[in-house]
N, C-alpha and C positions, 0 to 999 in steps of 0.2 A: 504493500500500500504506500503510495507516494505521500510524503509528508509535506504539508503546506508550510512554506516559509514566508511569513508576513514581511512586508517591506519595513524598513527601519523607520521607527516612529520618533517624533519629537519627545523631549523630556516629559515624563508623565506628571500628573498632579502631585504625587508624593515626592518625586524627584525635585520638582520646583519648590515644594514646601520645605524639603530638607535643606536646600540651598539658602532659602530666605531666612529660615529660623536657625540654621546651623545646628540642627539636632543630630544626635547619634542616630544613624539611619536605621530604618526598619530591618528586622531580621530576615523575614521572608514574606512573600505574599501567600495567601491561602484562600481557598474557596470551598464552599459547602459541599460540592459534589466530588471533591477529591481531585479535581483537575490541577494542572501544573501551575506553578507559581514562580516568580523570579526574584533574584537577589537585588536589593536596592544598591545604589552606588555608594562608594566610599566606605564599604563595610570594613571594619578593622580586621586585620589578619587573625587567624585562629591562634589561640594561646593554649598552652598546656595547663590543664586544670589541676590545682593543688589537690592531692589525694586526701580524702577524708575517711573517717572510720565508718564502719557499718552503722546504719541508723538504728538507734534504740526506739522502737515503736512506743508511742504514748501508752502508758498504762491505762487500760479501760476495762473495767470488770462488768459493765452493763451490756445490755443486748445491742446487737448491731442490726440495723435495718437492712432489708434486702432491696437493692437497686434493680429496677426493671430493665434487664439487658435488652429485651426485645423492643422496648420503647426507645432506648438509645439507638438501636440499629435502624428502626423505622425512621427516626428523625435525622439520620446521617451522622450521628456522633461516633466517636471512637468507642469500640466495645472492648472492655477489659478482657484480657486473655483471648481476644479474637484474632483473626488473621491480620497480617500486616497489609495496610491499604495505603493509597496515596495520601489520604488526609492524615493518617497516623504518622507517616513519614514527615509530612510538612510540619506537624506540631512537634515532632522530635527536634527538628532544627530550630524552631522558634523557641522552645523551652531552653535549649542549650545556651543561647545567648543571654536569656533572662537569668538563668541560674548562675552563669559566669559573673554577671553583674552583681548578683545577690551575694555570692559566696567569695568572689575574688579569685585570684590565681597568683602564680609566682611573679607576674609582671603587673598585676592590677589589684589594687585594694578593693575590698567589697564596698558597695555603695551604702551610705547611711540609710538604714531602714529598707535596704534593697530587697529584703525578704517579703516586703509588702508590695504587691503589684496590683495596680488599678487598671481594669479593662473598661474602656469608655468608647463612645462614638459621638458624633455631632447630633445626629437625629435617631429616632427609633428605627427599627427594622434594617439596620446596617450590619448586623451580625455580631454585636458585642457579646451577647449571652452565648451564642454558638461558639465563639472563640474562647470565652472565659471557661466554659464547661469542658471543651476539648483540651484546653491547656491544663486544667486541673486533672483530668483523666490521664493525660500524658505524664505529668509530673508524679502522679500517684504510682506510676510504674517504676520510678527511680528507686535505686537501692540505698541511697544515702540521704534521701529527703522524703518527707511526706507533705501533704497539702491540705490546707483548710480553705474551702471555697465559701466565701461570704456573699450572700445575696444582699447587696446594698442598693438594689433598685426598689426602694421602699414603697413607692406608689404602685408599681406593677411588678412584683416579684414573680419569677418564673423558674428558678433553679429547682425547687422541690418538685413542681409538676413535670419538669423535663426528666427527672429521675424516677418519677412514679412514686414519690414519697408524700406523706401527710404533713400538714403544717404544724408548727409548734412555736414556742417562745423563741425570740431571736435577738439580734443585735440591738434593735431599737428598744426592746424591753429592758435589756441590760443597761442601756444608757439612761433610761428613764427611772429605773429603780435601783438605787445604790445598794439595796439589800439582796439583789439578784446577781450571783456570780455568773459571768459570761460563760464560764466553763460548763455550767448546767444547761446551757442552751444549745451546745454543740451536738449534732447528730452524727454518730459514728456508723459508717456503712460497712457492708460486707466486702467492699472493694478495698483490698489492703492499701493503706496509705492515704485514703480519701475520707475526709470528714466534712460536714456541711454546717455552716452557721446561717440559719434562716434570717430573713429580714425582720421578722417580728411584727407586732401590731402597728397598723398605720397611724400616723399622727400628722397634724398640720404643722408641727414644730420640729420636723426631722432635721432641717438645716441648723436650727438653733441648738439642738442636742449635739449634733456633730461638731459644732463650733465651741462647745464647752470644754473645760479642762478635763472633765471626766473621760472624754472620748480617748485621749491618749493613754490614760490609765487603763481603760478597758482593753484597748488594742495591745498594750504591752503585755497584758496577761495572756494573750493568745500565743505568745512565743517565749515568754520569759523562762518557762520550764522545759522548753523544747527547741533548742537552737537549730534543729534539723527541719523545722516546719516552715513551709512557704505559705503565705496567706495571699489569696487572690480575691479581689473585690470585683463583683459584677456591678458596675456603677450605672446610675441613670444616665440617659443621654445628656451631654453637656449643655446643649442649647434648649433642652426641654425641661430640665429640673435643676434647681440650684444646689442640691447636695453634692453634685459631681465636683464642683470647684472646691468645696470644703474638704471632701475626701482626698483630693489631690495633695492637700497640705499634710496629710497623715501617712503618705506612702513614699517609698523611695524610687518607684518606677511607675510610669504611666504608659500603657499601650493604647494608642488611638486607632480604632478600627475605622477604615475608610472603605466604603463600598464603591467598586469600580463603576464608572459611568452614571453614578447617582449622587455621590457626595460632591457638592460644588466646592470650588476653591475658596469662595467667600465663607462658606459654612465651616470649612476646615480651619481657616484663619481665625474665625471667631471662637471656635471650640478650643483651639490651641491656646489662645490668649487667656481663656478661663482656667486653663490647667497650669498657670504660672506658679502655683504653690509647690509644684514638683519640678526639679531641675532636670530630671532625666526622662525625656519623652521619646518614645519610638512610634513609628507608624506601621500599621499592618494593613495591607491591601487585600480586601475580601471580594470574592465574586468575579475573578478574572481567569481566563484560560490562556492568556497570552504568555508565551515563554520564548525569548529570543534564541535559546539554545535548543528548544524542542524537547527538553527533558520532561519526563513524567514519573514522579516518585511512585514507587510501588510496583512498577513493571518488572523490576529485578526479581520480585517475589511472585511473579505471575499475575499481579493485579494490574488492570488498566491497559492490557495489551489491545 
């Protein structure tokens, strides 16, 4: 089968944004159907990761809820212990850059609060929850890290429903009630290395709670007894809800999801300006099949041929 080689295109929206804002470039593009993605310009050369010890899993004697694997498969998410696919390979590459920034290496110090990663987008329906959940599932497969996925989209939470889980107390409850330990709100799943912190009860004062001094105390409790834990926040869209900009002040990394052919340059500029509370922002292009090299991850394993 002859492969179509598209003509050389001008600099993409993300490439222009990277030049304008001088950001550390996006790790890779990714799309929901597992099709190919491309490396953004000026990506730093790969570095040797400092070896770490085998992760001690968090001690938890309570019941672990069952994640609906079939629901994940039908929605196009990575399926734990499933076959290697194009989408799982893409997120392996994405997570590696984020983990390197969080943990550091022989040539690079870890970012302050780099273990906290905020996944955001300018508008709804641009793929932020899809990317946040897939990233969490991919990191859960790591041998030296575990992941806590926080549903921080307080107005329209969707993490629990995506996993086929029931609702419960969550982050907003822990922020509103000083007597409620945030650890008591964490849902431990049957997927090794994956835990969920729900959004909690809705409130009209979510931004004010996030801006309070208690928020940093609560977030510190999520990792203070587990240095191997990565915390991923599924944020509200930056241009649709104010909590996103406040959450950015509490994390060390922001991943801005941009949907190909839909997110406008002006929307991207506005969204990035609201994320100024975090100094380390990366861009992730979602929903594109363009690859200048013609590569397709997963074909090595018999997928996507």
